[in-house]
N, C-alpha and C positions, 0 to 999 in steps of 0.2 A: 427517489434518491433522496437519503437523509445525509444531512450535512452538519457535520459537527467540529467544533475548533478546540484543539488541544491546549492545554494550560499555556498561558505566556510563558515564552522562555524556554520551553521545552524542545524546541526545534522539531519535533514529529507532530505532524497535524493528524488526527482521524477526518478523512475528507468523507469518505461515504463507504459505502458496504459493496462487496464483491459481488458482481453480478453472478459468478458461479456457484458460491457456496454460501453467500451473506455474512463472510466474515468483515473484520473492520478492515478499511485500506489507511494505510501507513504512510507516511511521506508528504512531503509539500510539493514536489516535482520540480523544486530549485535546488535544495539542497541534498534531499533524500529523495530518491525516485520512489513515485508512488505505487506501492505494491500491497497485496493481500497479504495478511498477517500469517497465513498458512504457508508461505512460500520464501523458500531459503534463498536470497538474493545473491548471484554471483558477485566476486569481487571485483571484476572489470567493468561494472556496468556504470554508464554516465548518471550523474543524478537529476539532468532532466529529461531523461529517456521517457518515453512513454508508461503509460501503467502496465503494473504486472499482475494479471490474474492467476489464480491456482489453475488446474486441469482438473476435469471430472474425474477420471482415473488416479489422480494421487490421491494416497490415503493421509486422510487429516488426522 
């Protein structure tokens, strides 16, 4: 699992790669839910919810 920090003050951190597609995981899990870059987040999701991964049948 690769861990990379975002730029200071950008509010979004690249934490690791998605185990499904290998895309970047975006979000810090506190202010923005950690999610795959290939997922459109629902508007009603809590920022501290668990990580959201893309699905294998989803077109990227």
